[in-house]
C-alpha positions as CSV (number, residue, x, y, z in Angstrom):
1,M,74.2,123.6,-9.3
2,N,71.8,126.5,-10.0
3,G,69.7,128.2,-7.4
4,T,68.5,131.5,-6.2
5,Y,69.7,133.8,-3.5
6,D,68.0,136.4,-1.3
7,F,70.3,138.8,0.4
8,D,69.0,141.3,3.0
9,V,72.0,143.2,4.3
10,R,71.9,146.1,6.8
11,V,75.2,147.8,7.1
12,L,74.5,151.6,7.2
13,V,71.5,151.4,4.9
14,P,69.4,148.3,4.1
15,I,70.3,146.5,0.9
16,A,68.0,143.7,-0.4
17,H,68.3,141.8,-3.6
18,K,67.1,138.5,-5.1
19,G,68.6,136.7,-8.1
20,N,70.1,133.6,-9.6
21,V,73.3,132.0,-8.4
22,Y,75.4,129.5,-10.4
23,I,77.6,127.3,-8.2
24,T,80.4,125.1,-9.6
25,A,82.4,122.7,-7.5
26,D,85.3,120.4,-8.6
27,N,87.1,117.6,-6.8
28,I,84.2,116.4,-4.6
29,E,84.6,113.1,-2.9
30,A,81.7,110.9,-1.8
31,E,81.2,108.0,0.6
32,V,78.1,105.9,-0.3
33,D,76.3,103.3,1.8
34,L,73.8,101.5,-0.4
35,N,71.1,99.0,0.6
36,M,69.7,96.6,-2.0
37,K,66.7,94.4,-1.6
38,M,65.7,91.3,-3.5
39,I,62.1,90.6,-4.4
40,T,60.5,87.7,-6.3
41,K,58.0,88.4,-9.0
42,N,56.5,85.8,-11.4
43,S,59.1,83.3,-10.2
44,K,62.0,85.6,-11.1
45,T,64.2,87.4,-8.6
46,Y,64.7,91.2,-9.0
47,V,66.8,93.7,-7.0
48,Y,66.1,97.3,-6.1
49,L,67.9,100.0,-4.2
50,S,66.0,100.6,-1.0
51,Q,68.2,103.2,0.7
52,I,71.3,105.3,0.0
53,K,73.3,107.3,2.5
54,L,75.6,109.9,0.9
55,N,78.3,111.8,2.6
56,L,79.9,114.5,0.3
57,N,83.3,116.0,1.0
58,I,83.1,119.4,-0.9
59,K,86.5,121.1,-0.8
60,G,85.4,124.4,-2.2
61,Y,83.3,126.0,-5.0
62,D,83.0,129.0,-7.3
63,A,79.8,131.0,-7.2
64,K,78.5,133.4,-9.8
65,Y,75.7,135.8,-8.9
66,D,73.3,137.2,-11.4
67,L,74.2,140.8,-10.5
68,N,74.4,143.6,-13.0
69,E,78.0,144.9,-12.3
70,R,77.0,148.4,-13.4
71,D,74.1,148.7,-11.1
72,Y,75.3,146.4,-8.2
73,G,79.0,146.5,-8.5
74,Q,79.7,147.3,-4.9
75,L,77.0,144.8,-3.7
76,A,78.6,142.1,-5.9
77,E,82.0,142.8,-4.4
78,I,80.6,142.6,-0.8
79,I,78.8,139.4,-1.6
80,N,81.7,137.8,-3.3
81,N,84.1,138.7,-0.4
82,F,81.7,137.5,2.3
83,V,80.8,134.2,0.7
84,G,84.3,133.6,-0.6
85,S,85.8,134.0,2.9
86,N,83.1,131.9,4.5
87,Q,82.9,128.9,2.1
88,E,83.2,126.3,4.9
89,E,80.1,127.8,6.7
90,V,78.2,128.0,3.4
91,I,79.0,124.4,2.5
92,K,77.8,123.3,6.0
93,S,74.5,125.0,5.4
94,F,73.6,123.6,2.0
95,K,75.4,120.2,2.2
96,P,72.5,118.2,3.9
97,A,70.0,119.4,1.3
98,L,72.4,118.6,-1.6
99,E,73.1,115.1,-0.2
100,E,69.4,114.4,0.1
101,A,68.6,115.6,-3.4
102,I,71.4,113.7,-5.0
103,S,70.5,110.5,-3.0
104,K,66.9,110.7,-4.2
105,R,68.0,111.2,-7.8
106,I,70.4,108.3,-7.6
107,L,67.7,106.0,-6.2
108,L,65.2,107.1,-8.9
109,V,67.6,106.6,-11.8
110,A,69.2,103.3,-10.5
111,N,65.8,101.7,-9.8
112,D,64.5,102.8,-13.2
113,I,67.5,100.9,-14.7
114,V,67.5,97.7,-12.6
115,K,63.8,97.1,-12.8
116,H,64.3,95.9,-16.4
117,F,66.7,93.1,-15.4
118,T,66.5,90.0,-13.2
119,Y,69.1,89.4,-10.5
120,E,70.5,86.6,-12.6
121,E,71.0,89.0,-15.6
122,L,72.7,91.7,-13.4
123,F,74.8,89.3,-11.4
124,P,75.4,86.1,-13.5
125,D,78.5,85.1,-11.5
126,R,76.5,85.1,-8.2
127,T,73.7,82.7,-9.2
């Protein structure tokens, strides 16, 4: 996942910086509830995915910040230490938006595929 960050830290002096962040996560589990609907068009039955509920279990991640080590070495160290030691809180903050974005993408791609096939073609053993 790629995104941007905007840090505004006030320790002894204010430090502010914006840039890109690259997040990689492995070993993610997902629980999915999927609703499918059937419609009839031109005497043929089709299915589409009407709703998806996604619950991700993200165990951890690696984050790389677009910080020039020479100019922002100490800031990079502070950010990495803070974010690294608070991964659970960071995951809680971005997980709902990530689940929503992935759900929308799955619905879009899946419906784009199933619209080309009738119910009988997709599920021949159930007709």
